[in-house]
C-alpha positions as CSV (number, residue, x, y, z in Angstrom):
1,M,191.5,64.8,-38.6
2,I,190.8,68.0,-40.4
3,E,192.8,68.8,-43.5
4,I,194.8,72.0,-43.5
5,R,195.5,73.3,-47.0
6,Q,197.9,76.0,-48.1
7,F,197.1,79.2,-49.9
8,Y,199.9,81.6,-49.1
9,S,199.6,85.3,-48.5
10,P,202.5,87.6,-49.3
11,N,201.8,89.7,-46.2
12,F,204.4,88.6,-43.7
13,D,207.9,89.6,-42.4
14,L,210.7,87.9,-44.3
15,N,212.8,87.2,-41.2
16,K,212.0,83.8,-39.6
17,R,211.4,83.7,-35.9
18,K,212.4,81.1,-33.4
19,K,209.8,78.5,-32.3
20,E,210.1,79.6,-28.7
21,N,209.0,83.2,-29.7
22,I,205.5,81.9,-30.3
23,K,203.7,82.6,-27.0
24,F,200.1,83.3,-28.0
25,L,197.2,82.4,-30.2
26,V,195.0,85.4,-31.2
27,F,191.5,84.8,-32.5
28,H,189.9,87.2,-35.0
29,Y,186.7,87.3,-37.0
30,T,187.0,88.4,-40.7
31,G,184.3,91.1,-40.3
32,M,183.5,90.9,-44.0
33,K,180.3,89.9,-45.8
34,T,181.7,87.0,-47.8
35,E,184.5,84.4,-47.4
36,K,185.8,85.3,-50.9
37,S,186.3,88.9,-50.1
38,A,187.9,88.1,-46.7
39,L,190.3,85.7,-48.3
40,K,191.1,88.2,-51.1
41,R,191.9,90.8,-48.5
42,L,194.1,88.5,-46.4
43,S,196.1,87.6,-49.5
44,S,196.3,91.0,-51.3
45,K,199.6,92.9,-51.2
46,K,197.6,96.2,-51.1
47,S,195.7,95.3,-47.9
48,K,198.9,94.7,-45.9
49,V,197.0,92.4,-43.5
50,S,197.1,88.6,-43.1
51,S,196.8,85.8,-40.6
52,H,198.4,82.4,-40.2
53,Y,195.2,80.5,-40.5
54,F,191.7,81.1,-42.0
55,I,188.7,79.0,-40.9
56,K,185.9,78.9,-43.4
57,K,182.2,78.6,-42.6
58,N,182.3,74.9,-43.5
59,G,185.1,74.3,-41.0
60,S,187.9,73.9,-43.5
61,I,191.2,75.4,-42.6
62,I,193.6,77.4,-44.8
63,N,197.2,78.1,-43.9
64,L,198.0,81.6,-45.2
65,V,201.4,82.2,-43.5
66,P,203.8,79.6,-42.2
67,D,203.9,79.6,-38.4
68,L,207.5,80.7,-38.1
69,Y,207.0,83.9,-40.1
70,I,205.3,86.9,-38.6
71,S,201.9,87.6,-40.2
72,W,200.2,91.0,-40.0
73,H,197.1,90.3,-38.0
74,A,197.2,92.1,-34.6
75,G,198.4,95.6,-35.6
76,I,199.1,98.0,-32.7
77,S,198.6,95.7,-29.7
78,F,199.5,95.2,-26.1
79,W,199.3,92.4,-23.6
80,K,200.9,92.6,-20.1
81,K,204.4,93.9,-20.7
82,L,204.5,93.1,-24.4
83,K,203.6,95.2,-27.3
84,K,203.4,94.5,-31.1
85,L,201.8,91.0,-30.5
86,N,202.4,90.0,-34.1
87,K,206.0,89.1,-33.0
88,Y,204.8,86.6,-30.4
89,S,201.6,85.2,-31.8
90,I,199.8,83.0,-34.3
91,G,196.7,84.7,-35.8
92,I,193.6,82.7,-36.6
93,E,190.8,84.4,-38.6
94,I,187.4,82.8,-38.5
95,H,184.9,83.8,-41.1
96,N,182.0,85.9,-39.6
97,P,180.5,89.1,-41.0
98,G,181.1,90.8,-37.6
99,H,179.4,93.6,-35.9
100,R,179.2,95.8,-39.0
101,H,177.5,93.2,-41.3
102,G,175.1,91.2,-39.1
103,Y,177.2,89.5,-36.4
104,E,176.5,85.7,-36.3
105,S,177.1,82.9,-33.9
106,F,180.1,80.7,-34.9
107,N,178.8,77.4,-36.2
108,K,179.7,73.9,-34.8
109,K,182.0,73.1,-37.7
110,Q,184.0,76.3,-37.2
111,I,184.3,75.7,-33.4
112,N,185.3,72.1,-34.0
113,S,188.1,73.4,-36.3
114,V,189.1,76.1,-33.8
115,K,189.4,73.4,-31.2
116,Y,191.4,71.0,-33.5
117,L,193.8,73.7,-34.7
118,S,194.3,75.3,-31.2
119,L,195.1,71.9,-29.6
120,K,197.5,71.1,-32.5
121,L,199.3,74.4,-32.1
122,A,199.3,74.2,-28.3
123,K,201.1,70.9,-28.4
124,K,203.6,72.2,-31.0
125,Y,204.4,75.5,-29.3
126,N,203.6,74.8,-25.7
127,I,200.7,77.3,-25.6
128,K,199.2,77.5,-22.1
129,S,195.4,78.2,-21.4
130,E,196.0,81.8,-20.5
131,Q,197.9,82.4,-23.7
132,Y,194.8,82.3,-26.0
133,L,193.6,85.8,-26.7
134,G,191.0,87.7,-28.7
135,H,191.9,90.6,-31.0
136,S,189.8,92.9,-28.7
137,D,191.9,91.8,-25.7
138,V,195.1,93.1,-27.2
139,A,193.6,96.1,-29.1
140,P,190.5,97.0,-27.1
141,D,190.4,100.6,-28.4
142,R,190.2,99.4,-32.0
143,K,188.7,96.0,-32.2
144,K,185.6,94.0,-31.1
145,D,186.6,90.6,-32.6
146,P,186.1,87.7,-32.1
147,G,183.2,89.3,-30.1
148,E,180.8,88.2,-27.5
149,K,179.5,85.3,-29.5
150,F,182.8,83.5,-29.5
151,P,182.4,80.5,-27.2
152,W,185.2,81.1,-24.7
153,E,183.4,79.2,-21.9
154,F,183.0,76.1,-24.0
155,L,186.6,76.2,-25.3
156,S,188.0,76.7,-21.8
157,K,186.9,73.1,-21.0
158,Y,189.7,72.0,-23.4
159,R,192.2,74.5,-21.8
160,I,191.7,76.8,-24.8
161,G,191.5,80.1,-23.0
162,V,190.6,80.6,-19.3
163,W,187.2,81.0,-17.7
164,H,186.0,81.8,-14.1
165,S,184.8,79.1,-11.8
166,L,181.8,81.0,-10.2
167,D,178.2,79.9,-10.1
168,K,176.3,81.7,-12.9
169,K,173.0,82.1,-11.0
170,I,174.7,83.6,-8.0
171,L,176.9,85.7,-10.1
172,K,174.0,87.2,-12.1
173,K,172.6,88.8,-8.9
174,F,175.6,91.2,-9.0
175,R,175.0,92.4,-12.5
176,L,174.4,96.1,-12.8
177,K,175.2,96.5,-9.1
178,K,177.4,99.6,-8.9
179,T,180.9,99.5,-7.6
180,N,182.2,102.2,-5.3
181,N,185.4,104.1,-6.0
182,A,187.6,101.7,-4.1
183,E,186.0,98.6,-5.8
184,K,186.3,100.2,-9.2
185,K,190.0,100.9,-8.5
186,I,190.5,97.2,-7.6
187,F,188.7,96.1,-10.8
188,L,190.9,98.3,-13.0
189,N,194.0,97.0,-11.3
190,N,192.7,93.5,-11.9
191,L,192.3,94.2,-15.6
192,I,196.0,95.2,-15.7
193,K,197.0,92.1,-13.8
194,I,195.1,89.9,-16.2
195,G,196.9,91.6,-19.1
196,Y,194.8,94.4,-20.4
197,F,196.4,97.7,-21.4
198,L,194.6,100.9,-20.3
199,K,195.5,104.5,-19.6
200,K,193.9,105.1,-16.3
201,K,193.5,108.9,-16.9
202,E,191.7,108.4,-20.2
203,I,188.0,107.5,-19.8
204,N,187.7,106.1,-23.3
205,S,190.7,103.8,-22.8
206,I,189.1,102.4,-19.6
207,S,185.7,101.9,-21.2
208,F,187.2,100.1,-24.2
209,A,189.2,97.8,-21.9
210,I,186.1,97.0,-19.8
211,K,184.1,96.2,-22.9
212,A,186.9,93.9,-24.1
213,F,186.8,92.1,-20.7
214,Q,183.0,91.8,-20.9
215,R,183.0,90.5,-24.4
216,R,185.4,87.8,-23.2
217,F,184.2,87.0,-19.7
218,R,180.6,88.5,-19.4
219,P,179.2,88.4,-22.9
220,Q,175.6,88.7,-21.8
221,L,176.1,92.5,-21.2
222,V,178.7,94.6,-22.8
223,N,178.3,98.2,-21.6
224,G,181.8,99.3,-20.7
225,K,180.7,99.9,-17.0
226,A,182.4,98.1,-14.1
227,D,179.7,96.5,-11.9
228,L,180.1,94.0,-9.0
229,E,179.6,91.0,-11.4
230,C,182.7,92.1,-13.4
231,L,184.7,92.7,-10.2
232,K,183.9,89.2,-8.9
233,I,184.8,87.6,-12.2
234,S,188.1,89.5,-12.3
235,K,189.0,88.4,-8.7
236,N,188.2,84.8,-9.5
237,L,190.3,84.8,-12.7
238,I,193.3,86.2,-10.8
239,K,192.8,83.7,-7.9
240,N,192.7,80.8,-10.4
241,S,195.8,82.0,-12.2
242,N,197.7,82.0,-9.0
243,N,196.7,78.4,-8.1
């Protein structure tokens, strides 16, 4: 058992929410050079940001905001028909310097703590595998975290997030193979079915959503371009979600 200690942040809504309002877990990286600076920011009134939990590099877990209070972690965010995901989620920050400061792989102790905490919260709030999200999933135009090094495939083995069931070697053959207009349209519609928010008439919005999808489900290449590999993954994810 991993100990969870308290170090409360003042950055949360004062109104308590109902247990059944918690529908998602949203993973973040801190994106700061040191744990000390990250923890200071998450607990400073001036920053106006927080999360419910903070996972340190050594795997220890700090509870910053009690679960039934809304922490300020997701910001302007969308998933499926919902917006303002703070209302419906628990935010988990994992220390990592992020893309700006030398993005690193998450270590085994951190991943073990992610697994422990996720399963604990899933049991408490009935979180399903498709209800684990990354910050970039819900805010693709603003965020990259937890990024392409977050081990979604590994965690999906414990029903923490979803993953496709396609053969990797076969799938790789379709990487960088261009989609025609009809196939691209199917892919973009699949993104919406999965949960991503995109404005179809805005090229930047589409590119950001594709990058978020790739960071999550095709981390080997994040280029914002829909190829046949991405299309096949999206089809498989939707097929599996309907089973």
